C-alpha positions as CSV (number, residue, x, y, z in Angstrom):
1,M,57.0,-10.0,-4.0
2,S,54.9,-7.4,-5.9
3,I,55.3,-6.6,-9.6
4,E,56.7,-3.2,-8.7
5,E,59.4,-4.8,-6.5
6,L,60.3,-7.3,-9.2
7,V,60.6,-4.5,-11.8
8,V,62.8,-2.4,-9.5
9,E,65.0,-5.4,-8.7
10,K,65.5,-6.2,-12.4
11,L,65.9,-2.6,-13.3
12,Q,68.7,-2.2,-10.8
13,K,70.6,-5.0,-12.5
14,L,70.7,-3.2,-15.8
15,D,73.4,-0.8,-17.0
16,S,72.6,2.9,-17.5
17,E,71.9,2.5,-21.2
18,Q,69.5,-0.4,-20.7
19,Q,67.7,1.6,-17.9
20,Q,67.2,4.4,-20.4
21,Q,65.7,2.0,-22.9
22,V,63.3,0.7,-20.2
23,L,62.3,4.3,-19.3
24,A,61.7,5.1,-23.0
25,F,59.6,2.0,-23.4
26,I,57.5,2.8,-20.3
27,D,57.0,6.4,-21.6
28,S,55.7,4.9,-24.9
29,L,53.0,2.9,-23.2
30,P,49.5,4.5,-23.1
31,N,48.4,5.9,-19.8
32,Q,45.5,3.6,-18.7
33,Q,44.2,6.2,-16.3
34,E,43.7,8.7,-19.1
35,P,42.8,6.8,-22.3
36,A,43.9,8.6,-25.4
37,K,41.0,9.8,-27.5
38,A,41.7,9.8,-31.2
39,E,40.6,12.9,-33.0
40,P,37.9,12.0,-35.5
41,S,38.9,12.4,-39.2
42,S,37.1,15.0,-41.3
43,L,35.1,12.1,-42.9
44,G,34.2,10.8,-39.4
45,K,33.0,14.3,-38.4
46,K,30.9,14.6,-41.6
47,L,29.3,11.2,-41.0
48,R,28.4,12.0,-37.4
49,E,26.8,15.3,-38.6
50,L,24.8,13.4,-41.3
51,R,23.7,10.8,-38.7
52,A,22.6,13.6,-36.3
53,Q,20.6,15.2,-39.1
54,I,18.9,11.9,-39.9
55,V,18.0,11.3,-36.2
56,A,16.7,14.9,-35.9
57,S,14.5,14.4,-38.9
58,G,12.8,11.5,-37.2
59,E,13.8,9.1,-40.0
60,P,14.7,5.7,-38.4
61,L,18.3,4.5,-38.8
62,L,18.8,1.3,-40.8
63,S,19.5,-2.0,-39.0
64,R,22.6,-4.0,-40.1
65,E,20.3,-6.3,-42.2
66,E,18.5,-3.3,-43.8
67,L,21.9,-1.7,-44.6
68,D,23.2,-4.9,-46.2
69,R,20.0,-5.2,-48.2
70,E,20.2,-1.6,-49.5
71,I,23.9,-2.0,-50.4
72,A,23.1,-5.2,-52.3
73,E,20.3,-3.4,-54.2
74,R,22.6,-0.6,-55.2
75,R,25.2,-3.1,-56.4
76,G,22.7,-4.9,-58.6
77,G,21.9,-7.7,-56.2
78,V,25.5,-8.5,-55.2
79,S,25.7,-8.8,-51.4
80,I,28.9,-8.6,-49.3
81,P,28.1,-8.4,-45.6
82,I,29.7,-5.3,-44.0
83,A,31.1,-7.6,-41.2
84,A,33.3,-9.2,-43.9
85,Y,35.3,-6.1,-44.3
């Protein structure tokens, strides 16, 4: 028996109120065929603009290690890897 058939069979055994709850639950699930794209925040948009400017200038982007090193230098030698956040 397929999943669809099992769901229909179990759904038919529920009363009207429970069927409405099942329908509401199904409607709340994200549609896998059309993944929802979150709208970037204003900070996210600004960061993307800054990155594009850096790339356009020819300046190479920092690697993860270089970024960790620069942050540590700005914090007076204290290093907390970004992956720890």
